[in-house]
C-alpha positions as CSV (number, residue, x, y, z in Angstrom):
1,X,66.0,127.4,120.5
2,X,65.8,129.6,117.5
3,X,68.2,128.9,114.6
4,X,68.6,130.6,111.3
5,X,67.8,127.4,109.4
6,X,65.0,125.1,110.5
7,X,63.2,122.1,109.2
8,X,64.1,120.7,105.8
9,X,66.8,123.3,105.2
10,X,68.7,122.4,108.4
11,X,68.2,118.7,107.7
12,X,69.6,119.1,104.1
13,X,72.6,121.1,105.3
14,X,73.5,118.6,108.0
15,X,73.2,115.7,105.6
16,X,75.4,117.5,103.1
17,X,78.0,118.1,105.7
18,X,77.8,114.5,106.9
19,X,78.1,113.2,103.3
20,X,81.2,115.3,102.5
21,X,82.8,114.2,105.8
22,X,82.3,110.6,104.7
23,X,84.0,111.4,101.3
24,X,86.9,113.1,103.2
25,X,87.3,110.1,105.5
26,X,87.4,107.6,102.6
27,X,89.9,109.9,100.8
28,X,92.1,109.8,104.0
29,X,91.9,106.0,104.1
30,X,92.8,105.8,100.4
31,X,95.7,108.2,100.9
32,X,97.1,106.1,103.8
33,X,96.7,102.9,101.8
34,X,98.4,104.4,98.8
35,X,101.2,105.7,100.9
36,X,101.8,102.3,102.4
37,X,101.7,100.7,98.9
38,X,104.2,103.3,97.6
39,X,106.5,102.6,100.5
40,X,106.4,98.8,99.8
41,X,107.2,99.5,96.1
42,X,110.1,101.8,97.1
43,X,111.5,99.2,99.5
44,X,111.2,96.5,96.8
45,X,113.2,98.8,94.5
46,X,115.9,99.3,97.1
47,X,116.0,95.6,97.8
48,X,116.4,94.9,94.0
49,X,119.2,97.5,93.7
50,X,121.1,96.0,96.6
51,X,120.6,92.5,95.3
52,X,121.8,93.5,91.8
53,X,124.9,95.1,93.3
54,X,125.7,91.9,95.3
55,X,125.1,89.7,92.3
56,X,127.3,91.8,90.1
57,X,130.1,91.6,92.7
58,X,129.7,87.8,92.9
59,X,129.7,87.5,89.1
60,X,132.8,89.6,88.9
61,X,134.6,87.5,91.5
62,X,133.6,84.3,89.8
63,X,134.8,85.6,86.4
64,X,138.2,86.5,87.9
65,X,138.5,83.1,89.6
66,X,137.7,81.3,86.4
67,X,140.3,83.4,84.5
68,X,142.9,82.6,87.1
69,X,142.1,78.9,87.0
70,X,142.3,78.9,83.2
71,X,145.7,80.8,83.3
72,X,147.1,78.3,85.9
73,X,145.8,75.4,83.8
74,X,147.6,76.7,80.7
75,X,150.9,77.2,82.5
């Protein structure tokens, strides 16, 4: 079979292609890992915002209950 490139040229080109395919594969794995990490951080943010809202509601309810108890104790 005749090809345009033979011998060392063909070997070098194929190794170059293989090397860059490896770089691309590792970049894909890194992108997937970083996407998962970003999703985990985003979910942690959502969890903290929900927890903060619930804590604020409980704190507000406790404060109102204490004020009512203090007002009843005074009267």
